Predicted model as a PDB file, atoms N, CA, C, CB and O in Angstrom, pLDDT in the B-factor column:
MODEL        1                                                                  
ATOM      1  N   ASP A   1     136.948 248.768 149.484  1.00 72.00           N  
ATOM      2  CA  ASP A   1     135.623 248.759 150.074  1.00 72.00           C  
ATOM      3  C   ASP A   1     134.577 248.596 148.968  1.00 72.00           C  
ATOM      4  CB  ASP A   1     135.374 250.056 150.887  1.00 72.00           C  
ATOM      5  O   ASP A   1     134.493 249.446 148.082  1.00 72.00           O  
ATOM      6  N   PRO A   2     133.794 247.546 148.999  1.00 78.00           N  
ATOM      7  CA  PRO A   2     132.796 247.326 147.945  1.00 78.00           C  
ATOM      8  C   PRO A   2     131.696 248.380 147.906  1.00 78.00           C  
ATOM      9  CB  PRO A   2     132.171 245.978 148.121  1.00 78.00           C  
ATOM     10  O   PRO A   2     131.032 248.530 146.881  1.00 78.00           O  
ATOM     11  N   ALA A   3     131.489 249.107 148.988  1.00 86.00           N  
ATOM     12  CA  ALA A   3     130.429 250.105 149.027  1.00 86.00           C  
ATOM     13  C   ALA A   3     130.844 251.446 148.434  1.00 86.00           C  
ATOM     14  CB  ALA A   3     129.978 250.303 150.440  1.00 86.00           C  
ATOM     15  O   ALA A   3     130.003 252.331 148.281  1.00 86.00           O  
ATOM     16  N   VAL A   4     132.116 251.617 148.099  1.00 88.00           N  
ATOM     17  CA  VAL A   4     132.614 252.882 147.548  1.00 88.00           C  
ATOM     18  C   VAL A   4     132.030 253.112 146.160  1.00 88.00           C  
ATOM     19  CB  VAL A   4     134.162 252.886 147.489  1.00 88.00           C  
ATOM     20  O   VAL A   4     132.004 252.207 145.326  1.00 88.00           O  
ATOM     21  N   ASP A   5     131.560 254.346 145.924  1.00 88.00           N  
ATOM     22  CA  ASP A   5     131.061 254.712 144.600  1.00 88.00           C  
ATOM     23  C   ASP A   5     132.238 254.774 143.629  1.00 88.00           C  
ATOM     24  CB  ASP A   5     130.301 256.077 144.643  1.00 88.00           C  
ATOM     25  O   ASP A   5     133.299 255.300 143.965  1.00 88.00           O  
ATOM     26  N   SER A   6     132.049 254.240 142.434  1.00 87.00           N  
ATOM     27  CA  SER A   6     133.146 254.169 141.470  1.00 87.00           C  
ATOM     28  C   SER A   6     133.627 255.541 140.996  1.00 87.00           C  
ATOM     29  CB  SER A   6     132.720 253.354 140.282  1.00 87.00           C  
ATOM     30  O   SER A   6     134.752 255.656 140.509  1.00 87.00           O  
ATOM     31  N   LEU A   7     132.817 256.566 141.124  1.00 86.00           N  
ATOM     32  CA  LEU A   7     133.221 257.911 140.689  1.00 86.00           C  
ATOM     33  C   LEU A   7     133.593 258.826 141.855  1.00 86.00           C  
ATOM     34  CB  LEU A   7     132.105 258.549 139.888  1.00 86.00           C  
ATOM     35  O   LEU A   7     133.777 260.027 141.661  1.00 86.00           O  
ATOM     36  N   SER A   8     133.705 258.270 143.062  1.00 85.00           N  
ATOM     37  CA  SER A   8     134.041 259.094 144.225  1.00 85.00           C  
ATOM     38  C   SER A   8     135.555 259.187 144.407  1.00 85.00           C  
ATOM     39  CB  SER A   8     133.389 258.522 145.495  1.00 85.00           C  
ATOM     40  O   SER A   8     136.315 258.440 143.791  1.00 85.00           O  
ATOM     41  N   ALA A   9     135.971 260.108 145.256  1.00 84.00           N  
ATOM     42  CA  ALA A   9     137.397 260.300 145.537  1.00 84.00           C  
ATOM     43  C   ALA A   9     137.982 259.126 146.321  1.00 84.00           C  
ATOM     44  CB  ALA A   9     137.611 261.599 146.312  1.00 84.00           C  
ATOM     45  O   ALA A   9     139.199 258.941 146.329  1.00 84.00           O  
ATOM     46  N   GLU A  10     137.133 258.330 146.982  1.00 87.00           N  
ATOM     47  CA  GLU A  10     137.614 257.185 147.754  1.00 87.00           C  
ATOM     48  C   GLU A  10     137.973 255.986 146.873  1.00 87.00           C  
ATOM     49  CB  GLU A  10     136.567 256.773 148.765  1.00 87.00           C  
ATOM     50  O   GLU A  10     138.663 255.073 147.326  1.00 87.00           O  
ATOM     51  N   ASN A  11     137.515 255.981 145.627  1.00 88.00           N  
ATOM     52  CA  ASN A  11     137.856 254.905 144.702  1.00 88.00           C  
ATOM     53  C   ASN A  11     139.343 254.993 144.373  1.00 88.00           C  
ATOM     54  CB  ASN A  11     136.993 254.983 143.404  1.00 88.00           C  
ATOM     55  O   ASN A  11     139.859 256.083 144.126  1.00 88.00           O  
ATOM     56  N   GLN A  12     140.027 253.869 144.369  1.00 89.00           N  
ATOM     57  CA  GLN A  12     141.467 253.860 144.145  1.00 89.00           C  
ATOM     58  C   GLN A  12     141.823 253.162 142.840  1.00 89.00           C  
ATOM     59  CB  GLN A  12     142.176 253.183 145.307  1.00 89.00           C  
ATOM     60  O   GLN A  12     141.125 252.256 142.385  1.00 89.00           O  
ATOM     61  N   LEU A  13     142.911 253.601 142.261  1.00 90.00           N  
ATOM     62  CA  LEU A  13     143.490 252.973 141.082  1.00 90.00           C  
ATOM     63  C   LEU A  13     144.754 252.258 141.556  1.00 90.00           C  
ATOM     64  CB  LEU A  13     143.799 254.032 139.935  1.00 90.00           C  
ATOM     65  O   LEU A  13     145.657 252.892 142.104  1.00 90.00           O  
ATOM     66  N   VAL A  14     144.824 250.939 141.348  1.00 92.00           N  
ATOM     67  CA  VAL A  14     145.945 250.144 141.841  1.00 92.00           C  
ATOM     68  C   VAL A  14     146.753 249.641 140.646  1.00 92.00           C  
ATOM     69  CB  VAL A  14     145.446 248.952 142.722  1.00 92.00           C  
ATOM     70  O   VAL A  14     146.204 249.011 139.742  1.00 92.00           O  
ATOM     71  N   ILE A  15     148.049 249.919 140.646  1.00 91.00           N  
ATOM     72  CA  ILE A  15     148.970 249.435 139.628  1.00 91.00           C  
ATOM     73  C   ILE A  15     149.921 248.472 140.331  1.00 91.00           C  
ATOM     74  CB  ILE A  15     149.747 250.622 138.918  1.00 91.00           C  
ATOM     75  O   ILE A  15     150.661 248.873 141.229  1.00 91.00           O  
ATOM     76  N   ALA A  16     149.902 247.196 139.921  1.00 91.00           N  
ATOM     77  CA  ALA A  16     150.680 246.178 140.623  1.00 91.00           C  
ATOM     78  C   ALA A  16     151.529 245.367 139.656  1.00 91.00           C  
ATOM     79  CB  ALA A  16     149.757 245.252 141.408  1.00 91.00           C  
ATOM     80  O   ALA A  16     151.102 245.047 138.547  1.00 91.00           O  
ATOM     81  N   THR A  17     152.738 245.040 140.096  1.00 89.00           N  
ATOM     82  CA  THR A  17     153.610 244.152 139.338  1.00 89.00           C  
ATOM     83  C   THR A  17     153.502 242.752 139.927  1.00 89.00           C  
ATOM     84  CB  THR A  17     155.087 244.656 139.357  1.00 89.00           C  
ATOM     85  O   THR A  17     153.025 242.584 141.049  1.00 89.00           O  
ATOM     86  N   GLY A  18     153.937 241.759 139.184  1.00 84.00           N  
ATOM     87  CA  GLY A  18     153.881 240.388 139.656  1.00 84.00           C  
ATOM     88  C   GLY A  18     155.145 239.970 140.383  1.00 84.00           C  
ATOM     89  O   GLY A  18     156.127 240.710 140.436  1.00 84.00           O  
ATOM     90  N   THR A  19     155.100 238.774 140.940  1.00 83.00           N  
ATOM     91  CA  THR A  19     156.246 238.250 141.683  1.00 83.00           C  
ATOM     92  C   THR A  19     157.472 238.092 140.796  1.00 83.00           C  
ATOM     93  CB  THR A  19     155.894 236.914 142.318  1.00 83.00           C  
ATOM     94  O   THR A  19     158.592 238.339 141.244  1.00 83.00           O  
ATOM     95  N   LEU A  20     157.281 237.686 139.551  1.00 82.00           N  
ATOM     96  CA  LEU A  20     158.403 237.445 138.643  1.00 82.00           C  
ATOM     97  C   LEU A  20     158.740 238.637 137.746  1.00 82.00           C  
ATOM     98  CB  LEU A  20     158.101 236.256 137.786  1.00 82.00           C  
ATOM     99  O   LEU A  20     159.600 238.528 136.871  1.00 82.00           O  
ATOM    100  N   THR A  21     158.074 239.769 137.955  1.00 83.00           N  
ATOM    101  CA  THR A  21     158.344 240.948 137.135  1.00 83.00           C  
ATOM    102  C   THR A  21     159.798 241.383 137.301  1.00 83.00           C  
ATOM    103  CB  THR A  21     157.390 242.104 137.511  1.00 83.00           C  
ATOM    104  O   THR A  21     160.297 241.498 138.421  1.00 83.00           O  
ATOM    105  N   GLY A  22     160.467 241.622 136.187  1.00 79.00           N  
ATOM    106  CA  GLY A  22     161.858 242.046 136.209  1.00 79.00           C  
ATOM    107  C   GLY A  22     162.850 240.893 136.157  1.00 79.00           C  
ATOM    108  O   GLY A  22     164.060 241.110 136.220  1.00 79.00           O  
ATOM    109  N   THR A  23     162.338 239.655 136.040  1.00 82.00           N  
ATOM    110  CA  THR A  23     163.220 238.497 135.925  1.00 82.00           C  
ATOM    111  C   THR A  23     163.306 238.064 134.461  1.00 82.00           C  
ATOM    112  CB  THR A  23     162.717 237.327 136.816  1.00 82.00           C  
ATOM    113  O   THR A  23     162.796 238.755 133.579  1.00 82.00           O  
ATOM    114  N   ILE A  24     163.936 236.943 134.204  1.00 81.00           N  
ATOM    115  CA  ILE A  24     164.078 236.466 132.830  1.00 81.00           C  
ATOM    116  C   ILE A  24     162.878 235.645 132.363  1.00 81.00           C  
ATOM    117  CB  ILE A  24     165.336 235.639 132.703  1.00 81.00           C  
ATOM    118  O   ILE A  24     162.884 235.129 131.245  1.00 81.00           O  
ATOM    119  N   ASP A  25     161.855 235.518 133.197  1.00 78.00           N  
ATOM    120  CA  ASP A  25     160.645 234.785 132.817  1.00 78.00           C  
ATOM    121  C   ASP A  25     159.965 235.477 131.630  1.00 78.00           C  
ATOM    122  CB  ASP A  25     159.664 234.682 134.022  1.00 78.00           C  
ATOM    123  O   ASP A  25     160.013 236.700 131.505  1.00 78.00           O  
ATOM    124  N   SER A  26     159.337 234.686 130.767  1.00 72.00           N  
ATOM    125  CA  SER A  26     158.734 235.243 129.548  1.00 72.00           C  
ATOM    126  C   SER A  26     157.567 236.187 129.832  1.00 72.00           C  
ATOM    127  CB  SER A  26     158.259 234.120 128.655  1.00 72.00           C  
ATOM    128  O   SER A  26     157.263 237.044 129.001  1.00 72.00           O  
ATOM    129  N   LYS A  27     156.922 236.057 130.952  1.00 71.00           N  
ATOM    130  CA  LYS A  27     155.797 236.923 131.314  1.00 71.00           C  
ATOM    131  C   LYS A  27     156.215 238.009 132.308  1.00 71.00           C  
ATOM    132  CB  LYS A  27     154.659 236.087 131.906  1.00 71.00           C  
ATOM    133  O   LYS A  27     155.366 238.611 132.966  1.00 71.00           O  
ATOM    134  N   SER A  28     157.503 238.255 132.415  1.00 77.00           N  
ATOM    135  CA  SER A  28     158.000 239.135 133.467  1.00 77.00           C  
ATOM    136  C   SER A  28     157.792 240.623 133.210  1.00 77.00           C  
ATOM    137  CB  SER A  28     159.439 238.883 133.664  1.00 77.00           C  
ATOM    138  O   SER A  28     158.102 241.432 134.084  1.00 77.00           O  
ATOM    139  N   LEU A  29     157.282 241.010 132.054  1.00 80.00           N  
ATOM    140  CA  LEU A  29     157.070 242.429 131.775  1.00 80.00           C  
ATOM    141  C   LEU A  29     155.626 242.863 132.006  1.00 80.00           C  
ATOM    142  CB  LEU A  29     157.468 242.736 130.352  1.00 80.00           C  
ATOM    143  O   LEU A  29     155.274 243.998 131.687  1.00 80.00           O  
ATOM    144  N   LEU A  30     154.789 241.994 132.548  1.00 83.00           N  
ATOM    145  CA  LEU A  30     153.375 242.325 132.739  1.00 83.00           C  
ATOM    146  C   LEU A  30     153.134 243.075 134.040  1.00 83.00           C  
ATOM    147  CB  LEU A  30     152.536 241.064 132.716  1.00 83.00           C  
ATOM    148  O   LEU A  30     153.844 242.890 135.028  1.00 83.00           O  
ATOM    149  N   LEU A  31     152.109 243.927 134.014  1.00 87.00           N  
ATOM    150  CA  LEU A  31     151.617 244.572 135.218  1.00 87.00           C  
ATOM    151  C   LEU A  31     150.101 244.626 135.126  1.00 87.00           C  
ATOM    152  CB  LEU A  31     152.230 245.998 135.398  1.00 87.00           C  
ATOM    153  O   LEU A  31     149.532 244.506 134.041  1.00 87.00           O  
ATOM    154  N   ALA A  32     149.456 244.807 136.261  1.00 91.00           N  
ATOM    155  CA  ALA A  32     147.993 244.856 136.307  1.00 91.00           C  
ATOM    156  C   ALA A  32     147.541 246.210 136.829  1.00 91.00           C  
ATOM    157  CB  ALA A  32     147.427 243.719 137.193  1.00 91.00           C  
ATOM    158  O   ALA A  32     148.141 246.765 137.750  1.00 91.00           O  
ATOM    159  N   VAL A  33     146.480 246.735 136.232  1.00 93.00           N  
ATOM    160  CA  VAL A  33     145.851 247.979 136.673  1.00 93.00           C  
ATOM    161  C   VAL A  33     144.420 247.628 137.054  1.00 93.00           C  
ATOM    162  CB  VAL A  33     145.901 249.102 135.551  1.00 93.00           C  
ATOM    163  O   VAL A  33     143.673 247.081 136.242  1.00 93.00           O  
ATOM    164  N   THR A  34     144.036 247.944 138.293  1.00 92.00           N  
ATOM    165  CA  THR A  34     142.728 247.549 138.813  1.00 92.00           C  
ATOM    166  C   THR A  34     142.060 248.734 139.493  1.00 92.00           C  
ATOM    167  CB  THR A  34     142.861 246.368 139.799  1.00 92.00           C  
ATOM    168  O   THR A  34     142.723 249.541 140.145  1.00 92.00           O  
ATOM    169  N   THR A  35     140.738 248.836 139.336  1.00 92.00           N  
ATOM    170  CA  THR A  35     139.931 249.851 140.003  1.00 92.00           C  
ATOM    171  C   THR A  35     138.488 249.366 140.034  1.00 92.00           C  
ATOM    172  CB  THR A  35     140.046 251.236 139.285  1.00 92.00           C  
ATOM    173  O   THR A  35     138.191 248.278 139.542  1.00 92.00           O  
ATOM    174  N   LYS A  36     137.606 250.148 140.596  1.00 91.00           N  
ATOM    175  CA  LYS A  36     136.179 249.863 140.523  1.00 91.00           C  
ATOM    176  C   LYS A  36     135.623 250.683 139.369  1.00 91.00           C  
ATOM    177  CB  LYS A  36     135.443 250.192 141.879  1.00 91.00           C  
ATOM    178  O   LYS A  36     135.640 251.913 139.411  1.00 91.00           O  
ATOM    179  N   GLY A  37     135.135 250.008 138.348  1.00 90.00           N  
ATOM    180  CA  GLY A  37     134.710 250.678 137.124  1.00 90.00           C  
ATOM    181  C   GLY A  37     133.312 251.247 137.213  1.00 90.00           C  
ATOM    182  O   GLY A  37     132.444 250.650 137.849  1.00 90.00           O  
ATOM    183  N   PRO A  38     133.073 252.402 136.584  1.00 88.00           N  
ATOM    184  CA  PRO A  38     131.759 253.033 136.625  1.00 88.00           C  
ATOM    185  C   PRO A  38     130.713 252.355 135.737  1.00 88.00           C  
ATOM    186  CB  PRO A  38     131.889 254.463 136.226  1.00 88.00           C  
ATOM    187  O   PRO A  38     129.517 252.514 135.978  1.00 88.00           O  
ATOM    188  N   LEU A  39     131.128 251.617 134.735  1.00 89.00           N  
ATOM    189  CA  LEU A  39     130.171 251.002 133.819  1.00 89.00           C  
ATOM    190  C   LEU A  39     129.359 249.900 134.496  1.00 89.00           C  
ATOM    191  CB  LEU A  39     130.897 250.438 132.608  1.00 89.00           C  
ATOM    192  O   LEU A  39     128.135 249.859 134.368  1.00 89.00           O  
ATOM    193  N   THR A  40     130.036 249.011 135.211  1.00 88.00           N  
ATOM    194  CA  THR A  40     129.354 247.887 135.863  1.00 88.00           C  
ATOM    195  C   THR A  40     129.342 248.007 137.379  1.00 88.00           C  
ATOM    196  CB  THR A  40     130.013 246.586 135.468  1.00 88.00           C  
ATOM    197  O   THR A  40     128.688 247.209 138.051  1.00 88.00           O  
ATOM    198  N   ASP A  41     130.055 248.993 137.937  1.00 88.00           N  
ATOM    199  CA  ASP A  41     130.176 249.210 139.376  1.00 88.00           C  
ATOM    200  C   ASP A  41     130.805 248.001 140.070  1.00 88.00           C  
ATOM    201  CB  ASP A  41     128.804 249.509 139.984  1.00 88.00           C  
ATOM    202  O   ASP A  41     130.521 247.732 141.237  1.00 88.00           O  
ATOM    203  N   THR A  42     131.654 247.279 139.349  1.00 90.00           N  
ATOM    204  CA  THR A  42     132.418 246.163 139.900  1.00 90.00           C  
ATOM    205  C   THR A  42     133.886 246.360 139.536  1.00 90.00           C  
ATOM    206  CB  THR A  42     131.885 244.789 139.369  1.00 90.00           C  
ATOM    207  O   THR A  42     134.259 247.377 138.952  1.00 90.00           O  
ATOM    208  N   THR A  43     134.696 245.396 139.878  1.00 90.00           N  
ATOM    209  CA  THR A  43     136.128 245.484 139.620  1.00 90.00           C  
ATOM    210  C   THR A  43     136.420 245.532 138.124  1.00 90.00           C  
ATOM    211  CB  THR A  43     136.854 244.303 140.257  1.00 90.00           C  
ATOM    212  O   THR A  43     135.901 244.727 137.351  1.00 90.00           O  
ATOM    213  N   ALA A  44     137.253 246.483 137.734  1.00 91.00           N  
ATOM    214  CA  ALA A  44     137.726 246.586 136.351  1.00 91.00           C  
ATOM    215  C   ALA A  44     139.232 246.363 136.393  1.00 91.00           C  
ATOM    216  CB  ALA A  44     137.359 247.990 135.697  1.00 91.00           C  
ATOM    217  O   ALA A  44     139.947 247.036 137.135  1.00 91.00           O  
ATOM    218  N   CYS A  45     139.706 245.416 135.593  1.00 92.00           N  
ATOM    219  CA  CYS A  45     141.115 245.041 135.620  1.00 92.00           C  
ATOM    220  C   CYS A  45     141.671 244.984 134.202  1.00 92.00           C  
ATOM    221  CB  CYS A  45     141.305 243.686 136.327  1.00 92.00           C  
ATOM    222  O   CYS A  45     140.987 244.569 133.266  1.00 92.00           O  
ATOM    223  N   SER A  46     142.908 245.404 134.065  1.00 92.00           N  
ATOM    224  CA  SER A  46     143.571 245.360 132.771  1.00 92.00           C  
ATOM    225  C   SER A  46     145.020 244.951 132.980  1.00 92.00           C  
ATOM    226  CB  SER A  46     143.477 246.729 132.043  1.00 92.00           C  
ATOM    227  O   SER A  46     145.642 245.335 133.970  1.00 92.00           O  
ATOM    228  N   SER A  47     145.552 244.180 132.055  1.00 90.00           N  
ATOM    229  CA  SER A  47     146.963 243.805 132.089  1.00 90.00           C  
ATOM    230  C   SER A  47     147.693 244.528 130.969  1.00 90.00           C  
ATOM    231  CB  SER A  47     147.139 242.265 131.960  1.00 90.00           C  
ATOM    232  O   SER A  47     147.132 244.791 129.905  1.00 90.00           O  
ATOM    233  N   SER A  48     148.944 244.841 131.228  1.00 87.00           N  
ATOM    234  CA  SER A  48     149.724 245.576 130.255  1.00 87.00           C  
ATOM    235  C   SER A  48     151.140 245.024 130.218  1.00 87.00           C  
ATOM    236  CB  SER A  48     149.730 247.079 130.580  1.00 87.00           C  
ATOM    237  O   SER A  48     151.661 244.557 131.230  1.00 87.00           O  
ATOM    238  N   GLY A  49     151.751 245.081 129.058  1.00 84.00           N  
ATOM    239  CA  GLY A  49     153.139 244.679 128.920  1.00 84.00           C  
ATOM    240  C   GLY A  49     154.000 245.878 128.607  1.00 84.00           C  
ATOM    241  O   GLY A  49     153.486 246.980 128.415  1.00 84.00           O  
ATOM    242  N   GLY A  50     155.270 245.686 128.554  1.00 83.00           N  
ATOM    243  CA  GLY A  50     156.187 246.777 128.268  1.00 83.00           C  
ATOM    244  C   GLY A  50     157.206 246.918 129.373  1.00 83.00           C  
ATOM    245  O   GLY A  50     157.294 246.059 130.251  1.00 83.00           O  
ATOM    246  N   LYS A  51     157.968 247.976 129.343  1.00 84.00           N  
ATOM    247  CA  LYS A  51     159.059 248.158 130.300  1.00 84.00           C  
ATOM    248  C   LYS A  51     158.637 248.778 131.624  1.00 84.00           C  
ATOM    249  CB  LYS A  51     160.111 249.003 129.689  1.00 84.00           C  
ATOM    250  O   LYS A  51     159.397 248.727 132.591  1.00 84.00           O  
ATOM    251  N   PHE A  52     157.435 249.367 131.691  1.00 85.00           N  
ATOM    252  CA  PHE A  52     157.044 250.087 132.899  1.00 85.00           C  
ATOM    253  C   PHE A  52     157.016 249.181 134.124  1.00 85.00           C  
ATOM    254  CB  PHE A  52     155.684 250.727 132.705  1.00 85.00           C  
ATOM    255  O   PHE A  52     157.491 249.574 135.189  1.00 85.00           O  
ATOM    256  N   GLY A  53     156.467 247.973 133.990  1.00 85.00           N  
ATOM    257  CA  GLY A  53     156.395 247.052 135.115  1.00 85.00           C  
ATOM    258  C   GLY A  53     157.760 246.671 135.644  1.00 85.00           C  
ATOM    259  O   GLY A  53     158.001 246.723 136.850  1.00 85.00           O  
ATOM    260  N   ALA A  54     158.653 246.289 134.748  1.00 84.00           N  
ATOM    261  CA  ALA A  54     160.001 245.897 135.162  1.00 84.00           C  
ATOM    262  C   ALA A  54     160.780 247.070 135.739  1.00 84.00           C  
ATOM    263  CB  ALA A  54     160.760 245.306 133.985  1.00 84.00           C  
ATOM    264  O   ALA A  54     161.478 246.920 136.742  1.00 84.00           O  
ATOM    265  N   GLU A  55     160.665 248.229 135.115  1.00 86.00           N  
ATOM    266  CA  GLU A  55     161.399 249.402 135.603  1.00 86.00           C  
ATOM    267  C   GLU A  55     160.901 249.857 136.974  1.00 86.00           C  
ATOM    268  CB  GLU A  55     161.278 250.549 134.605  1.00 86.00           C  
ATOM    269  O   GLU A  55     161.702 250.233 137.830  1.00 86.00           O  
ATOM    270  N   SER A  56     159.587 249.827 137.186  1.00 87.00           N  
ATOM    271  CA  SER A  56     159.066 250.226 138.494  1.00 87.00           C  
ATOM    272  C   SER A  56     159.443 249.208 139.563  1.00 87.00           C  
ATOM    273  CB  SER A  56     157.541 250.392 138.438  1.00 87.00           C  
ATOM    274  O   SER A  56     159.740 249.582 140.697  1.00 87.00           O  
ATOM    275  N   LYS A  57     159.432 247.916 139.208  1.00 86.00           N  
ATOM    276  CA  LYS A  57     159.842 246.871 140.157  1.00 86.00           C  
ATOM    277  C   LYS A  57     161.316 247.027 140.523  1.00 86.00           C  
ATOM    278  CB  LYS A  57     159.586 245.466 139.563  1.00 86.00           C  
ATOM    279  O   LYS A  57     161.676 246.934 141.696  1.00 86.00           O  
ATOM    280  N   LEU A  58     162.171 247.264 139.527  1.00 85.00           N  
ATOM    281  CA  LEU A  58     163.590 247.443 139.799  1.00 85.00           C  
ATOM    282  C   LEU A  58     163.871 248.726 140.579  1.00 85.00           C  
ATOM    283  CB  LEU A  58     164.366 247.451 138.501  1.00 85.00           C  
ATOM    284  O   LEU A  58     164.897 248.825 141.251  1.00 85.00           O  
ATOM    285  N   ALA A  59     162.971 249.708 140.497  1.00 90.00           N  
ATOM    286  CA  ALA A  59     163.108 250.940 141.272  1.00 90.00           C  
ATOM    287  C   ALA A  59     162.603 250.761 142.705  1.00 90.00           C  
ATOM    288  CB  ALA A  59     162.348 252.080 140.589  1.00 90.00           C  
ATOM    289  O   ALA A  59     162.743 251.659 143.535  1.00 90.00           O  
ATOM    290  N   GLY A  60     162.010 249.588 142.991  1.00 89.00           N  
ATOM    291  CA  GLY A  60     161.569 249.303 144.354  1.00 89.00           C  
ATOM    292  C   GLY A  60     160.074 249.409 144.579  1.00 89.00           C  
ATOM    293  O   GLY A  60     159.616 249.305 145.717  1.00 89.00           O  
ATOM    294  N   TYR A  61     159.299 249.616 143.516  1.00 88.00           N  
ATOM    295  CA  TYR A  61     157.851 249.741 143.656  1.00 88.00           C  
ATOM    296  C   TYR A  61     157.160 248.472 143.170  1.00 88.00           C  
ATOM    297  CB  TYR A  61     157.335 250.964 142.877  1.00 88.00           C  
ATOM    298  O   TYR A  61     157.177 248.174 141.975  1.00 88.00           O  
ATOM    299  N   ASP A  62     156.553 247.723 144.088  1.00 89.00           N  
ATOM    300  CA  ASP A  62     155.778 246.542 143.719  1.00 89.00           C  
ATOM    301  C   ASP A  62     154.325 246.908 143.470  1.00 89.00           C  
ATOM    302  CB  ASP A  62     155.874 245.475 144.810  1.00 89.00           C  
ATOM    303  O   ASP A  62     153.632 246.242 142.700  1.00 89.00           O  
ATOM    304  N   LEU A  63     153.868 247.962 144.119  1.00 90.00           N  
ATOM    305  CA  LEU A  63     152.462 248.341 144.086  1.00 90.00           C  
ATOM    306  C   LEU A  63     152.350 249.855 144.219  1.00 90.00           C  
ATOM    307  CB  LEU A  63     151.664 247.627 145.211  1.00 90.00           C  
ATOM    308  O   LEU A  63     152.997 250.456 145.077  1.00 90.00           O  
ATOM    309  N   VAL A  64     151.532 250.470 143.373  1.00 89.00           N  
ATOM    310  CA  VAL A  64     151.270 251.909 143.457  1.00 89.00           C  
ATOM    311  C   VAL A  64     149.763 252.078 143.578  1.00 89.00           C  
ATOM    312  CB  VAL A  64     151.842 252.691 142.202  1.00 89.00           C  
ATOM    313  O   VAL A  64     149.009 251.568 142.750  1.00 89.00           O  
ATOM    314  N   ILE A  65     149.320 252.798 144.613  1.00 89.00           N  
ATOM    315  CA  ILE A  65     147.898 253.053 144.822  1.00 89.00           C  
ATOM    316  C   ILE A  65     147.666 254.547 144.660  1.00 89.00           C  
ATOM    317  CB  ILE A  65     147.422 252.554 146.231  1.00 89.00           C  
ATOM    318  O   ILE A  65     148.274 255.362 145.353  1.00 89.00           O  
ATOM    319  N   ILE A  66     146.773 254.896 143.731  1.00 87.00           N  
ATOM    320  CA  ILE A  66     146.447 256.298 143.457  1.00 87.00           C  
ATOM    321  C   ILE A  66     145.012 256.526 143.907  1.00 87.00           C  
ATOM    322  CB  ILE A  66     146.635 256.656 141.929  1.00 87.00           C  
ATOM    323  O   ILE A  66     144.108 255.794 143.505  1.00 87.00           O  
ATOM    324  N   GLY A  67     144.803 257.535 144.736  1.00 85.00           N  
ATOM    325  CA  GLY A  67     143.456 257.817 145.227  1.00 85.00           C  
ATOM    326  C   GLY A  67     143.322 259.268 145.618  1.00 85.00           C  
ATOM    327  O   GLY A  67     144.286 260.032 145.565  1.00 85.00           O  
ATOM    328  N   GLY A  68     142.126 259.641 146.007  1.00 80.00           N  
ATOM    329  CA  GLY A  68     141.863 261.007 146.421  1.00 80.00           C  
ATOM    330  C   GLY A  68     141.359 261.857 145.273  1.00 80.00           C  
ATOM    331  O   GLY A  68     141.016 261.344 144.208  1.00 80.00           O  
ATOM    332  N   ASN A  69     141.318 263.153 145.497  1.00 76.00           N  
ATOM    333  CA  ASN A  69     140.886 264.067 144.441  1.00 76.00           C  
ATOM    334  C   ASN A  69     141.838 265.254 144.360  1.00 76.00           C  
ATOM    335  CB  ASN A  69     139.439 264.550 144.692  1.00 76.00           C  
ATOM    336  O   ASN A  69     142.636 265.486 145.268  1.00 76.00           O  
ATOM    337  N   LEU A  70     141.748 265.985 143.288  1.00 69.00           N  
ATOM    338  CA  LEU A  70     142.631 267.121 143.046  1.00 69.00           C  
ATOM    339  C   LEU A  70     142.140 268.354 143.774  1.00 69.00           C  
ATOM    340  CB  LEU A  70     142.741 267.406 141.555  1.00 69.00           C  
ATOM    341  O   LEU A  70     140.935 268.562 143.920  1.00 69.00           O  
ATOM    342  N   LYS A  71     143.066 269.162 144.227  1.00 71.00           N  
ATOM    343  CA  LYS A  71     142.712 270.441 144.858  1.00 71.00           C  
ATOM    344  C   LYS A  71     142.338 271.486 143.822  1.00 71.00           C  
ATOM    345  CB  LYS A  71     143.869 270.953 145.715  1.00 71.00           C  
ATOM    346  O   LYS A  71     141.582 272.413 144.110  1.00 71.00           O  
ATOM    347  N   SER A  72     142.872 271.335 142.608  1.00 67.00           N  
ATOM    348  CA  SER A  72     142.534 272.247 141.529  1.00 67.00           C  
ATOM    349  C   SER A  72     142.450 271.454 140.228  1.00 67.00           C  
ATOM    350  CB  SER A  72     143.579 273.398 141.419  1.00 67.00           C  
ATOM    351  O   SER A  72     142.974 270.344 140.133  1.00 67.00           O  
ATOM    352  N   GLN A  73     141.802 272.017 139.252  1.00 66.00           N  
ATOM    353  CA  GLN A  73     141.632 271.351 137.963  1.00 66.00           C  
ATOM    354  C   GLN A  73     142.925 271.442 137.152  1.00 66.00           C  
ATOM    355  CB  GLN A  73     140.453 271.975 137.176  1.00 66.00           C  
ATOM    356  O   GLN A  73     143.571 272.489 137.111  1.00 66.00           O  
ATOM    357  N   LEU A  74     143.291 270.339 136.512  1.00 64.00           N  
ATOM    358  CA  LEU A  74     144.476 270.309 135.667  1.00 64.00           C  
ATOM    359  C   LEU A  74     144.056 270.352 134.197  1.00 64.00           C  
ATOM    360  CB  LEU A  74     145.329 269.048 135.958  1.00 64.00           C  
ATOM    361  O   LEU A  74     142.997 269.847 133.826  1.00 64.00           O  
ATOM    362  N   THR A  75     144.889 270.953 133.386  1.00 61.00           N  
ATOM    363  CA  THR A  75     144.649 270.970 131.950  1.00 61.00           C  
ATOM    364  C   THR A  75     145.859 270.367 131.270  1.00 61.00           C  
ATOM    365  CB  THR A  75     144.370 272.413 131.429  1.00 61.00           C  
ATOM    366  O   THR A  75     146.989 270.806 131.484  1.00 61.00           O  
ATOM    367  N   TYR A  76     145.613 269.344 130.438  1.00 62.00           N  
ATOM    368  CA  TYR A  76     146.679 268.704 129.682  1.00 62.00           C  
ATOM    369  C   TYR A  76     146.603 269.151 128.237  1.00 62.00           C  
ATOM    370  CB  TYR A  76     146.590 267.169 129.785  1.00 62.00           C  
ATOM    371  O   TYR A  76     145.525 269.220 127.646  1.00 62.00           O  
ATOM    372  N   ILE A  77     147.760 269.452 127.678  1.00 55.00           N  
ATOM    373  CA  ILE A  77     147.813 269.861 126.275  1.00 55.00           C  
ATOM    374  C   ILE A  77     148.548 268.799 125.492  1.00 55.00           C  
ATOM    375  CB  ILE A  77     148.501 271.244 126.110  1.00 55.00           C  
ATOM    376  O   ILE A  77     148.715 268.930 124.280  1.00 55.00           O  
TER     377      ILE A  77                                                      
ENDMDL                                                                          
END                                                                             
């Protein structure tokens, strides 16, 4: 939804693999991460390489959508 505020709980983070991810194609290890960015309030997209895209595709996940908000605050060490 283009009207969603980029810092709201309705904003989603989308992690997607490509059609050829996990194959022998030279670009098969790429994945895309997309969201609505707070800096420009438009689509922010990044591509990444490595094993995560191929491993998630082989595990059966073509697309992961993360959204909502936390019920409690988390602390990472």
